[in-house]
C-alpha positions in Angstrom: 0.1 0.1 -0.1 2.9 2.6 1.4 4.4 1.4 -2.4 1.0 2.7 -4.3 1.2 5.7 -2.4 4.5 6.4 -3.3 3.5 6.1 -6.7 0.5 7.8 -7.0 2.1 10.8 -5.2 5.3 10.4 -7.8 2.7 10.8 -10.7 1.3 14.0 -9.2 4.1 15.4 -8.5 5.8 14.5 -12.2 1.9 16.2 -14.0 1.9 19.3 -11.8 5.4 20.4 -12.6 4.5 20.5 -16.2 1.8 23.0 -15.5 4.2 25.6 -14.3 6.3 25.3 -17.7 5.6 27.4 -20.7 5.8 25.7 -24.2 8.4 26.2 -26.6 8.1 26.4 -30.3 10.0 23.8 -32.4 12.0 26.2 -34.3 13.7 28.5 -30.8 11.7 31.4 -32.2 9.2 33.5 -30.4 6.0 34.0 -32.2 5.2 37.7 -32.9 1.3 38.1 -33.1 0.3 41.6 -33.4 -3.2 42.3 -33.2 -5.5 43.6 -35.8 -5.3 47.2 -36.5 -8.2 49.6 -38.3 -5.4 49.7 -40.8 -5.8 46.3 -42.1 -2.4 46.9 -43.7 -3.2 49.8 -45.5 -0.7 52.0 -43.8 -0.5 50.8 -40.1 1.5 54.7 -39.1 -2.1 56.4 -40.5 -5.0 57.7 -38.3 -7.2 55.1 -39.4 -11.6 56.1 -38.3 -13.5 52.7 -37.0 -17.1 53.6 -38.8 -18.3 55.7 -41.6 -20.2 57.5 -39.5 -17.1 58.8 -37.3 -15.8 59.3 -40.6 -18.2 61.8 -41.7 -17.9 63.3 -38.2 -14.4 64.0 -38.7 -14.4 65.2 -42.0 -16.5 67.9 -41.2 -15.4 69.1 -37.9 -11.6 69.0 -39.6 -12.6 70.0 -43.0 -10.6 67.7 -44.7 -11.4 64.8 -47.8 -12.9 61.7 -46.2 -11.0 58.2 -48.3 -12.9 55.2 -48.0 -11.6 52.4 -49.4 -13.5 49.3 -49.7 -11.9 45.7 -50.2 -11.8 42.2 -49.8 -9.0 40.4 -47.2 -9.4 36.9 -49.7 -9.0 39.1 -53.1 -6.2 38.6 -54.7 -6.8 42.2 -56.6 -7.0 44.4 -53.4 -4.1 42.4 -51.6 -2.1 44.0 -54.5 -3.9 47.5 -54.2 -2.9 47.6 -50.4 0.7 46.5 -51.0 1.1 49.1 -53.7 -0.4 52.3 -51.0 1.5 50.7 -48.4 4.2 51.1 -49.6 3.8 54.4 -51.4 5.4 57.2 -49.2 3.8 59.8 -51.2 0.7 58.3 -50.5 1.1 57.7 -47.0 2.4 61.1 -46.1 -1.1 62.8 -48.1 -3.1 60.2 -46.5 -1.7 61.1 -43.2 -1.5 65.2 -43.8 -4.6 65.5 -45.7 -7.3 63.0 -45.4 -9.6 61.3 -43.0 -9.3 57.5 -43.5 -11.3 54.6 -43.5 -11.3 51.2 -45.2 -14.1 48.7 -45.5 -14.4 45.0 -45.4 -17.6 45.1 -45.6 -20.2 46.9 -47.6 -22.3 49.6 -45.2 -25.3 50.4 -46.1 -25.3 54.2 -47.6 -25.9 53.3 -51.3 -23.6 56.7 -52.2 -20.5 54.4 -51.3 -22.1 52.2 -54.4 -22.7 54.4 -57.3 -22.7 52.1 -59.7 -22.0 48.7 -57.7 -20.1 46.8 -55.1 -16.7 45.6 -56.1 -13.4 46.0 -54.4 -11.1 47.5 -54.7 -12.7 50.9 -54.7 -11.7 54.1 -53.6 -14.2 56.8 -52.6 -13.5 60.3 -52.2 -16.5 62.1 -49.7 -15.7 65.8 -49.4 -16.2 68.1 -45.9 -20.0 68.8 -46.9 -20.6 65.0 -47.3 -21.0 65.1 -50.6 -19.5 61.9 -52.4 -17.1 62.8 -55.9 -18.8 61.6 -58.4 -15.8 63.2 -60.4 -13.1 62.0 -58.7 -12.6 58.5 -60.4 -10.7 55.6 -61.9 -10.2 55.1 -65.5 -12.1 52.6 -65.9 -16.0 53.1 -67.6 -17.7 50.0 -65.4 -16.3 50.0 -62.7 -15.4 53.7 -62.0 -13.7 54.1 -58.6 -12.0 50.8 -59.4 -7.9 51.2 -59.2 -5.2 48.7 -60.4 -1.8 48.8 -58.8 -0.7 50.1 -62.4 -3.3 53.3 -61.7 -1.2 54.3 -58.3 -0.1 57.6 -60.3 -3.6 58.1 -60.6 -4.9 57.2 -57.3 -2.4 60.0 -56.4 -3.3 62.4 -58.7 -7.1 62.1 -57.6 -5.9 62.0 -54.3 -4.3 65.8 -55.3 -7.6 66.4 -56.6 -9.8 65.8 -53.8 -7.1 68.1 -51.5 -7.0 70.9 -54.1 -10.8 70.6 -54.3 -11.4 72.0 -51.1 -9.3 75.3 -51.3 -11.5 75.7 -54.6 -14.5 74.7 -53.4 -14.3 75.3 -49.5 
C-alpha cells in the first residue's frame, strides 16, 4: 500500500511540475502576433477611423476630405493594391496629413458609397460637405472607382485633386 501511495504521489508531482513550464515552439523563435489594427495593412502609421459615421463627422469637423477604401481580405486585387498603397511613401504622407481615412471590408448601408455597384478594391472620396465626389474616378468605365496597382499614379493624382478642391470650393 505504501508503494501504491508513493507511485500516485510521484505521478502527481510529475504532472503538476509540467503545468508551470512554458511551451516552446520547435524553432526556438518567439512568434510575434500583432493585434488586428484598423489599418488592416493599408498603412499602420496612419490614423484610421472605425466607422463610416465617425469618418463623416471627422471629415466635416476637420474640413478634410474622406477617402473610403472598400476591399476584401481574400481578394487578390485588393491585396495587390494594398501592398502598393502601403509602400508608396508619397501616398502614405498625403493620406496621413490631408485625409480622414476609412477602410471597409463590409459594405455600408449608405448607397452613395456604391454608386456604380459593389466591387473591390474601390476608392471613394467624400468632401467635408459630406458629398461623394463623383468627379474623382479611376480609369475604368464599368467600375468608376476601381484602381489597380498600375493605376497608383492616377490614385495619387486623384488624392491631390480631392485635396485641391478644398481650396477652390470650400
